[in-house]
N, C-alpha and C positions, 0 to 999 in steps of 0.2 A: 599739309598738316605736319605736325612734329614727328620725329622718329620715335617710335614706341617699342619698348621691349615686348617680346612675346610673353603671353600670360604665364607660361610654364617656367619662365626665368625669375619670377618673383620669389623672394625668400620664403621658406616654409613657415617662418614664424609670423609672417604678415598675413593678416586676414584679407579676404577679397574686398571687404568694405574699405579697408585702408588703401588698397590698390585703386579703387574707384576714386577716392579723394586725390590720390596722386595723379590720376588721369585728369581730373578737373584742374588741378594745379598746373599741369603742363599745358592744358588747353587755355587756361586763363593767361598764362605767361605767353603763349603763342599769340593770343589776341593783343596782349599789352605791348608787343614789340612791333617795330616796323610800321607799315602803312595800313595794316588790317584794321586796327582799332580807329585810326584816324579816318579812314574811309567810311567805317561803320557809323561814326558820330557825325562827321561833317557832310557826307554825301547821302546818307540814308535817313538818320534820325533827326538831325538838326533842321534840315529844310522843312520838315513837317511842323516843327515847333515855330519856326520863323513865320510860316504862312499863317498859323493860328494867331500869333501875336500881331502881325500886320492887319489881320482881319478885325482886330479890336479897334482900329482907327483912332488910336490915342485915348480910348476909354479905359478907366481903371479896371484892373482885373487881379484876381488872386493867382500868383504864379505857381502855387503848389500843384494843382492838377496838371498844368502844362509841363512842369518839370517831371511829374510822374509819367506823362506821355513820353517824354524824351528818354528817361531812364528805362522805362518799360520796353521801349523799342530797341534800345541797345541790348538789354538782356534777352529779349525775346528773339532777336536775330541770332545772338550767340548760342542760345540754348535750343531754339526751335526753328530758326530760319524763317521768321515771319515778322511783319510789321503791323502796327495798329494806327488807325486814324482816331481823332478825338471823339467822334461819335460812334465808334465801333462798339457794338453791344458787349463783346467780350472784354474790351478795355474798360467800359463803364462798370462791368461786374467786378473787375479787379479793383477799381477805385472804391466801389461799395464794400468790397471785402476788407480793404485797408481801413476804411472808416469804422466798420463794424468791429473789426479786430481790436482797434485802438480803444473803442468804447467799452468793449467787453473785458479787455485785459486791464485797461486803465493803468494804475500804478502797481499792478500785481493782483494776486488772488490770495484769499485767506489761507489756502493750502500752502502758500509760499512761506508763511511764518508759523502756521500750526499744521504740521504734516498730516495729522489724522483726517483733516478736512478734504484731502484728495480722494477719500473714499465716500465722501458725502456729496450728493449732487446739488450743490448750492447753485443759485442763479448764475453767478459769474462763471463757474466751472462749466455749466451746461452751455452757456453762450459761447464760451471759449472753444469747447469741443465741436459745437455746431459750425463755427466759422472755420475751424481747421479742416473739418470734413469737406466743406465747400471748396476750400483751397486745394486739398489733396485730390479732389475729384477733377478739378481743372488740370492739374499737373498730370494726373493719370491719363486723362483723355489725350494729352499731347504725346505722352509716351506710347500709348496704344496706336496713335496715328503713325508714329515713326516706325513702329514694328511692322506695320502693313506696307509702308513704302520703301523701307530700307532694303537695299540690295548689297550683296557682298562687295566690299571695297568702295562703296559709295558712302563715304563718311563726310557729311557737310556741316555738322554742328555738334555741340557737346552731347546731346542726347544720343545721337547716332553713335558717337564714340563709346559711350558707356554701354549701350546695347551691344556693340560689337565685342567689347570685353566680356560681357555676360555670355554671349554666344561662344566665344573662345573658351571660357571657363567650363561651360557644359561639355563642349566637344573634347576638351583635354581630360575630362573626368577627374579634375583635381579634388582632393579631399574636402577643401573648403568652398567648393563651387556652390554648394547649397546656401552659403551665407549671402551670396549675391542674388537675392530674391528681387522680385518686382517692387516689394516694399522698400528695400534698401535703395534701389535706383530712384524710386519716387521721392524718398526722403532727401537724398542728396540733391536732386534737381530742384526740389522745393526750397531747400536751404539756400542754394546758390542764386536762384532766380529771385526769391523774396528779399534776401539780404542785399543783393546787388541793386535793388530798386530803392528800398527804404533809406539806407544810409546815404546814397548819392543824392536823393531828393532832399533830405533834411540838411545835408551839408550845403547844397546849392541854394536852398531856401534861406539859410543863414547868410550866405555870401551876398545875395541880393539885398537882404534886410540891412546888412552892414554897409553896403555900398550906397544905399539910399541915405543912410544916416551920416555917412562920411563921404560927401561928394568930392572932396579933394583927393581922397584915396582912389575913388572911381576914375577921376581924371588922370591920375598917375598910371593907373592900370591901362587905360585906353591909349595913353601916350606910348607906353612900352610896347603894346600890341601894334600900334601904327608904325613905330620905328623899326620893329623887328620883322613883322610879317606883312604889314600893310593890309590890303583888302583880300589877299589870297586866303584860302582856307588852310588852316593848320593841319597838316597830315603827318607831321613828324615831330619829334620832341625838340623844340627849339629852346634857346636860352632865354627864358622869361623869369629871371630871378625875383622881380618885384611881384609879378602875378602869383608865383608859387609862395612867396612870403605872405601875401594876403590870405591865400587859401590855408596855409599852415596856421596863421594867427586865428582865423575863424575856427579851425579844428581845435585849437588850444582853448580859446576863450569860451567856446560853446561845444564842448566835447559831446558828440552825438550819442555815444554809449558811455555815460559817466561811470558806470560800475562794470564796464566790460561785459563779457559773456561769462557766466559762472562756470567754474571748473571743479573737478573732484580729484582729491589726492588718491593716488593708486597704492601708496604705501606710507607707513609712518615716516615723518620727516620733520625738519625744523627750519624755521626762517627767522632771522633776527633774534635768536635766543628763545623763540616760542616753539613749543612742541605741538605738532599738528598731526593728529591720528589719521590713519588710513580711512578713506571714505568721507572726509570732511569737505563740505562745499566751500569753495573759495571765491570771493568776490574781490576784484582789484579796483580800488578807488582811483580811476584815472582822472576824475574831476579834481580831486584833492591834489594830485601830482601836478596837473596843469595850472593850478591856481595857487601853488605853494610859493610864498615869498622867498623861500630859501633858494629857489631856482629861477624865479621870474620876478624882476623888479616891477612893482606896481601891476600885479597880475590882472586886476580889474580893468586896466586901461587897454583899449584896442590899439596896438602899435605893431604893424607888420615889420617895421625896421628891426625889431629884435631878432629876426631871422636872417639879417643881412650884415655883412661886414662894413667897414668904413668906405669901401669902394663900391658898395651897392651889390656885391656878389653874395650868393647864397653861402651861409655858414655850414659847416659840417653838421650832420644830424646830431641833435642833442639827446643825451640819455634821458632827460626829463620830459621828452616829447614823444608820447607813445599812443597816438590815436588809434593805431591798429594793433595794439598790444605788442608783445615781444616774445621771442623764443619759439620753440617748436609748435606751440599752440596759438601763434599769432594768426591774424587773418590770412587765409590761404590766397586771397585775391588782392593783396595789398598793392602790388605793382599795377595791376589792372585798374583798381579803383582810383589810385592817385593819378594815373595817366588819363583815365576817363574824365575825372573831375576837372583836370587842367584843360582838356579839350573843350568840355562844355563851358567852363568859365570863360575861356578865350573866345569861343564863338559868340556867347551872349554879349560880352562887353565890346567885342569888335563890331557887332552889328547894331547894338542898342545902347542907349543911355536910360537908366532906370531912375525915375523921379517919384516923389511922394504924390499920392492921389490928391487932386485939388479939394480943399476943404476938409481934409482928414489929417490926423496925426501921422507922423512918420512911423514906419514899422517898429513895434516894440522889440527891444533887445533883451527883455526879461526872459529867462528860460522857462519853458513850459514842459515839465517832466511828465511824460505819458508813456505807458507801456515800456518803462525802463529806458526811454529814449528822450533826449533833450530836443524838443520841437519848438518851432516858432509859434507864437500866438498868431492866428490867421490875420493876414493883412492884405491890402491892395496897393498896387503901384501903377504908374503909367510908364510905358516903354516907348521911347522916341527913337525911330530909326536914324542911324547916323552914317556919315561918310568918313573916310580916313581923315583924321585931324580934327574932327568935330566932336566936342565934348557933349553936345546936346543939351547943355544947361542954359 
């Protein structure tokens, strides 16, 4: 594990809750580097997905539940040290929760635009709270199990790490130790685990949809994979500029979180000549930024080459490309998420060619905005197993 400061060395102005988020940041960074994440994806999670796809025997299927299985196993191993199978009861409950949450939350609640309705038990608010209680109960059961098995010095996953910090806080008798309650721990774990699944699944779902619609791009992706890594499993960060350009273009043209996560101003401030009072809720329109003709030529066109120079190498990160937001409040797991998505993307198109389901339309590329997330309209594809150099078309 990473080297961690003793709890008593944290600054007195930092709350224990902030320290927990720092712990998660360091843990995420620890997984994102070296072979740990590569082994987690390619040796633990992806083989389960590959088996399920092969069991389809060329029959059409919806990739979304299978991608959820893959992403769920990555995050479950990181957070809880466990894996799921497709027919696992707990995994099926997670799928059900995601579906129910999306249906109850939809494009928001009335209380989002009329604040007084947060005090009125409307149907949407009741369903939303019910689903959250189910989710928190699952996370709490995992934390409780870790408390029972955890021994001093035996830190094997993120939950163990946070519980160790909690124990150190209580033992040190710090003034702010009471802030690190079980509720705080549960909330942080729920945020990391849930967000790590949903955003990855939706990004990869869009990647497959675009590759089916653009078979020439899929062929170029596979050629680069074959040329650089062949049939071995990718366990380190190789130079795959075209693959990364395709992923970036998918993130741009179908920004998963189009309005980002809302933030609150902590003091009176001004932006672009506009005065913004303390306590104002701020929404960042990333969709507008990623589709702005001022920064992107023909933004409605899917063109991965916009992220490459004339020699086919990756361009420096553009200021107008912010899928993970920017600044101190950017996604804490950005590096982990980008590396995880690249690994999953590489594994998928190294092993399979994705084709339209016979007799059906290609996956729709129209955005489906649900629960503040840009999702694919459900679709089916056929996956054909390939060997190195075989486009599968």
